RODO-2510 file (C-alpha; in nm, 4 decimals, decimal comma):
residues 408
     n   res          X          Y          Z
     1     m    -2,4301   -16,2091    -3,9650
     2     n    -2,2941   -16,1302    -4,3122
     3     n    -1,9743   -15,9428    -4,3879
     4     f    -2,1582   -15,6355    -4,5148
     5     n    -2,3305   -15,5807    -4,1786
     6     l    -2,0044   -15,6467    -3,9941
     7     t    -1,8337   -15,3844    -4,2094
     8     k    -2,1116   -15,1313    -4,1301
     9     i    -2,0674   -15,1978    -3,7581
    10     a    -1,6910   -15,1519    -3,7911
    11     f    -1,7357   -14,8173    -3,9709
    12     k    -1,9807   -14,6927    -3,7038
    13     s    -1,7344   -14,7835    -3,4312
    14     i    -1,4550   -14,5964    -3,6094
    15     q    -1,6766   -14,2893    -3,6599
    16     k    -1,7531   -14,2729    -3,2866
    17     n    -1,3840   -14,2278    -3,2063
    18     k    -1,2519   -14,0226    -3,4981
    19     f    -0,9592   -13,8549    -3,3207
    20     r    -0,8440   -14,1735    -3,1500
    21     t    -0,8651   -14,3574    -3,4822
    22     f    -0,6614   -14,0837    -3,6519
    23     l    -0,3881   -14,1109    -3,3896
    24     t    -0,3875   -14,4874    -3,4407
    25     m    -0,3579   -14,4417    -3,8179
    26     l    -0,0728   -14,1938    -3,7781
    27     g     0,1856   -14,4663    -3,7212
    28     i     0,0706   -14,6500    -4,0347
    29     i     0,0599   -14,3261    -4,2358
    30     i     0,4158   -14,2298    -4,1409
    31     g     0,5418   -14,5863    -4,1897
    32     v     0,3937   -14,6320    -4,5367
    33     a     0,4964   -14,2806    -4,6450
    34     s     0,8536   -14,3511    -4,5317
    35     v     0,8687   -14,6848    -4,7142
    36     i     0,7216   -14,5376    -5,0349
    37     t     0,9615   -14,2407    -5,0270
    38     m     1,2686   -14,4548    -4,9545
    39     l     1,1777   -14,7041    -5,2291
    40     a     1,1154   -14,4198    -5,4750
    41     i     1,4537   -14,2627    -5,3950
    42     g     1,6313   -14,5996    -5,4163
    43     q     1,4665   -14,7024    -5,7427
    44     g     1,5207   -14,3559    -5,8881
    45     s     1,8908   -14,3675    -5,8012
    46     k     1,9250   -14,7124    -5,9556
    47     a     1,7466   -14,6035    -6,2758
    48     s     1,9620   -14,2887    -6,2943
    49     i     2,2808   -14,4946    -6,2564
    50     q     2,1718   -14,7336    -6,5316
    51     k     2,0771   -14,4456    -6,7620
    52     n     2,4010   -14,2532    -6,7114
    53     i     2,6248   -14,5573    -6,7492
    54     s     2,4359   -14,6716    -7,0586
    55     a     2,4769   -14,3192    -7,1996
    56     m     2,8545   -14,3691    -7,1835
    57     g     2,8229   -14,6689    -7,4116
    58     s     2,7201   -15,0243    -7,3234
    59     n     3,0326   -15,1562    -7,4982
    60     l     3,2753   -14,9286    -7,3134
    61     i     3,5800   -15,0961    -7,1556
    62     n     3,8150   -14,9051    -6,9243
    63     i     4,1745   -15,0107    -6,8606
    64     h     4,3528   -14,8540    -6,5630
    65     p     4,6922   -14,9115    -6,4066
    66     s     4,6543   -15,1262    -6,0983
    67     w     4,7409   -14,9776    -5,7612
    68     g     4,8255   -15,1222    -5,4228
    69     n     5,1015   -15,3777    -5,3764
    70     t     5,3351   -15,4147    -5,6748
    71     r     5,5415   -15,7189    -5,7637
    72     s     5,8338   -15,5637    -5,5765
    73     g     5,6224   -15,5353    -5,2615
    74     a     5,5975   -15,1542    -5,2608
    75     r     5,2595   -14,9834    -5,2381
    76     t     5,1582   -14,7301    -5,4998
    77     d     4,8536   -14,5128    -5,5418
    78     r     4,6572   -14,4908    -5,8631
    79     s     4,8032   -14,1573    -5,9744
    80     a     5,1626   -14,2787    -5,9315
    81     s     5,1233   -14,5963    -6,1334
    82     q     5,2883   -14,5826    -6,4775
    83     s     5,2234   -14,9319    -6,6107
    84     l     5,0315   -14,8306    -6,9259
    85     s     5,2042   -14,7008    -7,2383
    86     v     5,1308   -14,5891    -7,5927
    87     e     5,2686   -14,9249    -7,7098
    88     d     4,9849   -15,0951    -7,5186
    89     v     4,7327   -14,8825    -7,7063
    90     e     4,8909   -14,9706    -8,0412
    91     s     4,8947   -15,3439    -7,9560
    92     l     4,5301   -15,3434    -7,8503
    93     d     4,4295   -15,1552    -8,1650
    94     k     4,6252   -15,3900    -8,3892
    95     d     4,5879   -15,7328    -8,2252
    96     n     4,2474   -15,7327    -8,0518
    97     p     3,9860   -15,8338    -8,3143
    98     y     3,6944   -15,7659    -8,0771
    99     l     3,7647   -15,3943    -8,0310
   100     k     3,6083   -15,1276    -8,2489
   101     a     3,8133   -14,8308    -8,1259
   102     v     4,0937   -14,7583    -7,8787
   103     s     4,2100   -14,4309    -7,7252
   104     p     4,4709   -14,3410    -7,4646
   105     v     4,3856   -14,0889    -7,1930
   106     v     4,6293   -13,8559    -7,0188
   107     s     4,4678   -13,6436    -6,7469
   108     a     4,5813   -13,2975    -6,6455
   109     r     4,3872   -13,1710    -6,3448
   110     g     4,3889   -12,8551    -6,1405
   111     g     4,4780   -12,6260    -6,4300
   112     q     4,3419   -12,2837    -6,5201
   113     a     4,1818   -12,2061    -6,8552
   114     i     4,2037   -11,8410    -6,9608
   115     f     4,0526   -11,6347    -7,2438
   116     r     4,0996   -11,2591    -7,2301
   117     t     3,9483   -11,1554    -6,8950
   118     g     3,7648   -11,4815    -6,8423
   119     n     3,9211   -11,7683    -6,6498
   120     s     3,8048   -12,0964    -6,5039
   121     p     3,9654   -12,3863    -6,3144
   122     t     3,9077   -12,7003    -6,5179
   123     s     4,0704   -13,0241    -6,6320
   124     m     4,2248   -13,1234    -6,9615
   125     q     4,2049   -13,4720    -7,1086
   126     g     4,4660   -13,5775    -7,3581
   127     v     4,2990   -13,8302    -7,5896
   128     g     4,3239   -13,9886    -7,9322
   129     e     4,1226   -13,8989    -8,2402
   130     n     3,8865   -14,1953    -8,1785
   131     y     3,7848   -14,0849    -7,8284
   132     l     3,4457   -13,9277    -7,9066
   133     p     3,2583   -14,2352    -8,0410
   134     i     3,3986   -14,4506    -7,7595
   135     r     3,2480   -14,2178    -7,4975
   136     t     2,9373   -14,1405    -7,7086
   137     l     3,0329   -13,7721    -7,7267
   138     e     2,9406   -13,5519    -8,0225
   139     i     3,0704   -13,2312    -8,1727
   140     g     2,8201   -12,9452    -8,1571
   141     t     3,0132   -12,6932    -8,3644
   142     g     3,3535   -12,7113    -8,5307
   143     s     3,5374   -13,0423    -8,5613
   144     m     3,7469   -13,2999    -8,3745
   145     f     4,1253   -13,2999    -8,4071
   146     t     4,2785   -13,5519    -8,6481
   147     a     4,5409   -13,8267    -8,6358
   148     a     4,7856   -13,5764    -8,7883
   149     d     4,7199   -13,3369    -8,4986
   150     v     4,7924   -13,6199    -8,2541
   151     k     5,1119   -13,7180    -8,4365
   152     n     5,2379   -13,3590    -8,4466
   153     a     5,1333   -13,2804    -8,0870
   154     a     4,9310   -12,9873    -8,2205
   155     k     4,8098   -12,7250    -7,9732
   156     v     4,4421   -12,7620    -8,0594
   157     a     4,1471   -12,8281    -7,8308
   158     v     3,7815   -12,9255    -7,8202
   159     i     3,5939   -12,7770    -7,5242
   160     g     3,2728   -12,8489    -7,3342
   161     k     2,9715   -12,6213    -7,2841
   162     t     3,0637   -12,5279    -6,9273
   163     v     3,4086   -12,4087    -7,0390
   164     v     3,2419   -12,2027    -7,3122
   165     e     3,0060   -12,0400    -7,0601
   166     n     3,2885   -11,9641    -6,8157
   167     l     3,5369   -11,8230    -7,0691
   168     f     3,3302   -11,6713    -7,3508
   169     t     3,1010   -11,4596    -7,1375
   170     d     3,0376   -11,2143    -7,4201
   171     g     2,8649   -11,4840    -7,6257
   172     s     3,1276   -11,4932    -7,8994
   173     d     3,1902   -11,8074    -8,1048
   174     p     3,4711   -12,0106    -7,9396
   175     v     3,5704   -12,1920    -8,2599
   176     g     3,8852   -12,0333    -8,4013
   177     q     3,9707   -11,8509    -8,0783
   178     t     4,2855   -11,9170    -7,8753
   179     i     4,2618   -12,0023    -7,5064
   180     r     4,5420   -12,0704    -7,2601
   181     y     4,5718   -12,3683    -7,0288
   182     n     4,8538   -12,3431    -6,7748
   183     k     4,9970   -12,0595    -6,9878
   184     i     5,0111   -12,2763    -7,3022
   185     p     4,7988   -12,1540    -7,5962
   186     f     4,5443   -12,3866    -7,7577
   187     k     4,3353   -12,3083    -8,0620
   188     v     3,9701   -12,4085    -8,0123
   189     i     3,8605   -12,6129    -8,3130
   190     g     3,5371   -12,7608    -8,1765
   191     v     3,2697   -12,7451    -7,9058
   192     l     3,1097   -13,0605    -7,7631
   193     k     2,7351   -13,1093    -7,7412
   194     e     2,6004   -13,0701    -7,3881
   195     k     2,6235   -13,3873    -7,1775
   196     g     2,5161   -13,2758    -6,8280
   197     e     2,6109   -13,4307    -6,4946
   198     n     2,6987   -13,7960    -6,4544
   199     t     2,5779   -14,0374    -6,1840
   200     f     2,8220   -13,8959    -5,9302
   201     g     2,7220   -13,5326    -5,9864
   202     q     3,0309   -13,4500    -6,1922
   203     d     2,9854   -13,1911    -6,4685
   204     q     3,0762   -13,3728    -6,7908
   205     d     3,0770   -13,0450    -6,9849
   206     d     3,3560   -12,8907    -6,7767
   207     i     3,6312   -13,0436    -6,9905
   208     i     3,8948   -12,9600    -7,2482
   209     l     4,0036   -13,2333    -7,4907
   210     a     4,3425   -13,2112    -7,6629
   211     p     4,5723   -13,4585    -7,8433
   212     y     4,7270   -13,6875    -7,5814
   213     t     5,0726   -13,6270    -7,7279
   214     t     5,0313   -13,2551    -7,6647
   215     v     4,9282   -13,3091    -7,3029
   216     q     5,2143   -13,5540    -7,2504
   217     k     5,4830   -13,3217    -7,3878
   218     r     5,3600   -12,9718    -7,3129
   219     i     5,1460   -13,0055    -6,9981
   220     m     5,2469   -13,3150    -6,8001
   221     a     5,6013   -13,3865    -6,9265
   222     v     5,5428   -13,7639    -6,9092
   223     t     5,5684   -14,0584    -7,1476
   224     h     5,3177   -14,2952    -6,9818
   225     i     4,9380   -14,2733    -7,0055
   226     n     4,6809   -14,2723    -6,7259
   227     q     4,4090   -14,4806    -6,8854
   228     i     4,2996   -14,6639    -7,1997
   229     v     3,9370   -14,6447    -7,3109
   230     t     3,8055   -14,8870    -7,5708
   231     s     3,4757   -15,0035    -7,7119
   232     a     3,3888   -15,3576    -7,8124
   233     k     3,2364   -15,4205    -8,1539
   234     s     2,9142   -15,5354    -7,9878
   235     e     2,7728   -15,5932    -7,6404
   236     e     2,7973   -15,9689    -7,7009
   237     t     3,1739   -15,9536    -7,7627
   238     v     3,2648   -15,7556    -7,4485
   239     e     3,3843   -16,0648    -7,2593
   240     q     3,5999   -16,1819    -7,5522
   241     a     3,7404   -15,8305    -7,5906
   242     i     3,8387   -15,8216    -7,2230
   243     a     3,9989   -16,1679    -7,2373
   244     s     4,1959   -16,0730    -7,5494
   245     a     4,3052   -15,7407    -7,3927
   246     e     4,4299   -15,9204    -7,0813
   247     e     4,6332   -16,1594    -7,2941
   248     i     4,7869   -15,8747    -7,4988
   249     l     4,8755   -15,6622    -7,1961
   250     r     5,0283   -15,9557    -7,0079
   251     k     5,2422   -16,0321    -7,3110
   252     n     5,3508   -15,6666    -7,3413
   253     h     5,4287   -15,6419    -6,9690
   254     k     5,5928   -15,9874    -6,9529
   255     i     5,3480   -16,1139    -6,6907
   256     t     5,2980   -16,4890    -6,6560
   257     n     5,0899   -16,5010    -6,3375
   258     p     4,7504   -16,3214    -6,3584
   259     e     4,7859   -16,2311    -5,9894
   260     d     5,0767   -16,0051    -6,0869
   261     d     4,8694   -15,7977    -6,3305
   262     d     4,9705   -15,4321    -6,3196
   263     f     4,6467   -15,3230    -6,4867
   264     r     4,2739   -15,3391    -6,4159
   265     i     4,0056   -15,3884    -6,6799
   266     m     3,6419   -15,3008    -6,6167
   267     s     3,3454   -15,3057    -6,8521
   268     q     3,0315   -15,0988    -6,8190
   269     k     2,8442   -15,4147    -6,7236
   270     e     3,0716   -15,4710    -6,4241
   271     i     3,0443   -15,1085    -6,3162
   272     l     2,6664   -15,1162    -6,3584
   273     t     2,6351   -15,4417    -6,1627
   274     s     2,8524   -15,3081    -5,8821
   275     l     2,6731   -14,9729    -5,8525
   276     s     2,3266   -15,1296    -5,8907
   277     s     2,4097   -15,3822    -5,6185
   278     t     2,5205   -15,1029    -5,3857
   279     s     2,2099   -14,8998    -5,4693
   280     a     1,9843   -15,2025    -5,4068
   281     m     2,1468   -15,2664    -5,0681
   282     m     2,0982   -14,9038    -4,9683
   283     t     1,7347   -14,9158    -5,0811
   284     i     1,6714   -15,2270    -4,8725
   285     l     1,8460   -15,0697    -4,5731
   286     l     1,6483   -14,7463    -4,5982
   287     a     1,3187   -14,9307    -4,6519
   288     s     1,3923   -15,1575    -4,3551
   289     i     1,4577   -14,8590    -4,1304
   290     a     1,1368   -14,6965    -4,2530
   291     g     0,9568   -15,0294    -4,1971
   292     i     1,0245   -15,0016    -3,8230
   293     s     0,7662   -14,7236    -3,8038
   294     l     0,5183   -14,9589    -3,9728
   295     f     0,5809   -15,2123    -3,6971
   296     v     0,5282   -14,9430    -3,4342
   297     g     0,2075   -14,8409    -3,6133
   298     g     0,0917   -15,2037    -3,6026
   299     i     0,1497   -15,2171    -3,2280
   300     g    -0,0602   -14,9010    -3,2024
   301     i    -0,3453   -15,0763    -3,3862
   302     m    -0,3208   -15,3763    -3,1540
   303     n    -0,3238   -15,1498    -2,8493
   304     i    -0,6276   -14,9508    -2,9605
   305     m    -0,8150   -15,2689    -3,0561
   306     f    -0,7599   -15,4050    -2,7037
   307     v    -0,8974   -15,0778    -2,5653
   308     s    -1,1954   -15,1089    -2,7996
   309     v    -1,2613   -15,4660    -2,6848
   310     i    -1,2545   -15,3568    -2,3191
   311     e    -1,4857   -15,0592    -2,3862
   312     r    -1,7361   -15,2778    -2,5732
   313     t    -1,7292   -15,5828    -2,3471
   314     k    -2,1004   -15,5501    -2,2636
   315     e    -2,1864   -15,5098    -2,6323
   316     i    -1,9891   -15,8250    -2,7132
   317     g    -2,1658   -16,0149    -2,4331
   318     l    -2,5057   -15,9009    -2,5621
   319     r    -2,4248   -16,0085    -2,9178
   320     l    -2,3077   -16,3480    -2,8004
   321     a    -2,6151   -16,3862    -2,5795
   322     i    -2,8587   -16,3261    -2,8682
   323     g    -2,6892   -16,5777    -3,0953
   324     a    -2,3809   -16,4159    -3,2549
   325     r    -2,1107   -16,6691    -3,3326
   326     e    -1,7512   -16,6398    -3,2189
   327     i    -1,6429   -16,5983    -3,5822
   328     d    -1,8836   -16,3018    -3,6177
   329     i    -1,7294   -16,1250    -3,3169
   330     m    -1,3769   -16,1964    -3,4382
   331     l    -1,4527   -16,0745    -3,7925
   332     q    -1,6161   -15,7587    -3,6541
   333     f    -1,2963   -15,6468    -3,4815
   334     l    -1,0680   -15,7844    -3,7519
   335     i    -1,2517   -15,5862    -4,0229
   336     e    -1,2250   -15,2736    -3,8055
   337     s    -0,8488   -15,3288    -3,7731
   338     i    -0,8077   -15,3814    -4,1485
   339     i    -1,0112   -15,0678    -4,2299
   340     i    -0,7906   -14,8587    -4,0001
   341     s    -0,4763   -15,0093    -4,1496
   342     l    -0,5822   -14,9741    -4,5154
   343     t    -0,7120   -14,6187    -4,4695
   344     g    -0,3875   -14,5212    -4,3003
   345     g    -0,1963   -14,7010    -4,5743
   346     l    -0,3782   -14,5094    -4,8490
   347     a    -0,3104   -14,1777    -4,6750
   348     g     0,0518   -14,2823    -4,6239
   349     f     0,0841   -14,3760    -4,9896
   350     l    -0,0399   -14,0326    -5,0994
   351     l     0,1913   -13,8654    -4,8468
   352     g     0,4818   -14,0809    -4,9701
   353     i     0,4208   -13,9815    -5,3337
   354     s     0,4080   -13,6157    -5,2301
   355     a     0,7301   -13,6508    -5,0303
   356     a     0,9044   -13,8248    -5,3226
   357     w     0,7895   -13,5481    -5,5572
   358     a     0,9196   -13,2859    -5,3113
   359     v     1,2592   -13,4591    -5,2933
   360     n     1,2764   -13,4599    -5,6723
   361     y     1,1595   -13,0987    -5,7081
   362     f     1,3580   -12,9285    -5,4311
   363     l     1,6692   -13,1495    -5,4136
   364     s     1,6775   -13,2583    -5,7813
   365     w     1,7220   -13,6178    -5,6651
   366     p     1,5938   -13,8797    -5,9119
   367     v     1,2908   -14,0728    -5,7865
   368     l     1,0903   -14,3544    -5,9410
   369     i     0,7599   -14,4875    -5,8071
   370     t     0,7009   -14,8375    -5,9408
   371     s     0,3914   -15,0569    -5,9417
   372     g     0,5844   -15,2907    -5,7131
   373     s     0,6043   -15,0275    -5,4387
   374     i     0,2265   -14,9697    -5,4654
   375     i     0,1530   -15,3423    -5,4372
   376     i     0,3974   -15,3796    -5,1488
   377     s     0,2450   -15,0883    -4,9566
   378     l    -0,1117   -15,2205    -4,9933
   379     a    -0,0061   -15,5756    -4,9066
   380     v     0,1875   -15,4602    -4,6012
   381     c    -0,1075   -15,2521    -4,4797
   382     s    -0,3468   -15,5463    -4,5162
   383     l    -0,1081   -15,7848    -4,3421
   384     t    -0,0466   -15,5301    -4,0651
   385     g    -0,4213   -15,4985    -4,0032
   386     i    -0,4676   -15,8749    -3,9994
   387     f    -0,1548   -15,9556    -3,7973
   388     f    -0,1989   -15,6941    -3,5255
   389     g    -0,5806   -15,7066    -3,5224
   390     w    -0,6182   -16,0817    -3,5027
   391     y    -0,5252   -16,1344    -3,1370
   392     p    -0,7556   -15,8628    -2,9937
   393     a    -1,0333   -15,9943    -3,2208
   394     y    -0,9649   -16,3508    -3,1030
   395     k    -0,9752   -16,2401    -2,7358
   396     a    -1,3054   -16,0627    -2,7986
   397     s    -1,4598   -16,3731    -2,9572
   398     k    -1,3607   -16,5864    -2,6569
   399     l    -1,5329   -16,3673    -2,3947
   400     d    -1,7861   -16,5471    -2,1787
   401     p    -2,1320   -16,3925    -2,2516
   402     i    -2,2442   -16,3923    -1,8855
   403     t    -1,9171   -16,2427    -1,7594
   404     a    -1,9255   -15,9854    -2,0399
   405     l    -2,2825   -15,8784    -1,9559
   406     r    -2,1861   -15,8276    -1,5887
   407     y    -1,8773   -15,6207    -1,6845
   408     e    -1,8792   -15,2636    -1,5457
***
């Protein structure tokens, strides 16, 4: 008997028990839909992370004070560490040939920005005049403050779109206006182009930039800096830039043993690798959990195929008696199992795409359906049909024709 006739027989058998077949498919449908949705969410998150980090500049290098155990044995947290100074910034700018730009960062958080009757809690970043190109930020209107403003600790500021919306509710032009931050007046000289949220859901437009000297003296009353941001001249020179920066900072801080470093240097590549690795692990975990329902669906197929074999024992005996081969009987039930599995898989795939779209639409979560997830879903469905359908099909092919014909 050829495969075409066996397929027709399998379809007729499925049509006779539509509701039972649907219930059998349900496990496969839910399993495949879960796997597709979880993979789409995982891949979408990974792509979003890569996009957002790349948007900050592929050559970006961040230098933070280290925290934890110090050389004296005391433990410090990140906010209390004061190991970075303006002198470090000047040394990096002067002596590191692989760096294109360097800027200190002094963070003032938890402050209140006020303009007339409008007010908004926001943060202020004290930075250098080279900060914008390092972080791939652009001025929308107005201008960035200059080196002279930094030197003179001028009370000028560049603000983000969210700050504009919260303070200038009447739609007036912010440039040239004076706002207050923690009761200190700042003249707005520029507005940043909209940046949106970053990977972690933080609003990048809810920010006020001012000369770091101004923030040090007038807001924070400190002499140290919280962070140094730099950009390498090219993506290929990032490693050399980091090595040179480590050497310069160790010399400045009189450190001979690298284990005693009181600073931490991270490039975008390291951050991307770390976050992508975490995202990949979560995707695998979620897909594995969703895959359990596929396994349960496969057991359902095996169970229903055993029931089908028992119900059609006389039919099997008759086929064997009139000359059907064992391979024909086995293929008949195996094809039926694969049809159930693939049909359920196709329905599950469509349900998974719909679920992924719903997650993206209602929760604004990034999703990405790749060709790999389609191939995996179809392959898994086929293998599930073969794996869980083979044993019932094998048992059917081994029935004794005489015993099968006598079966009641």
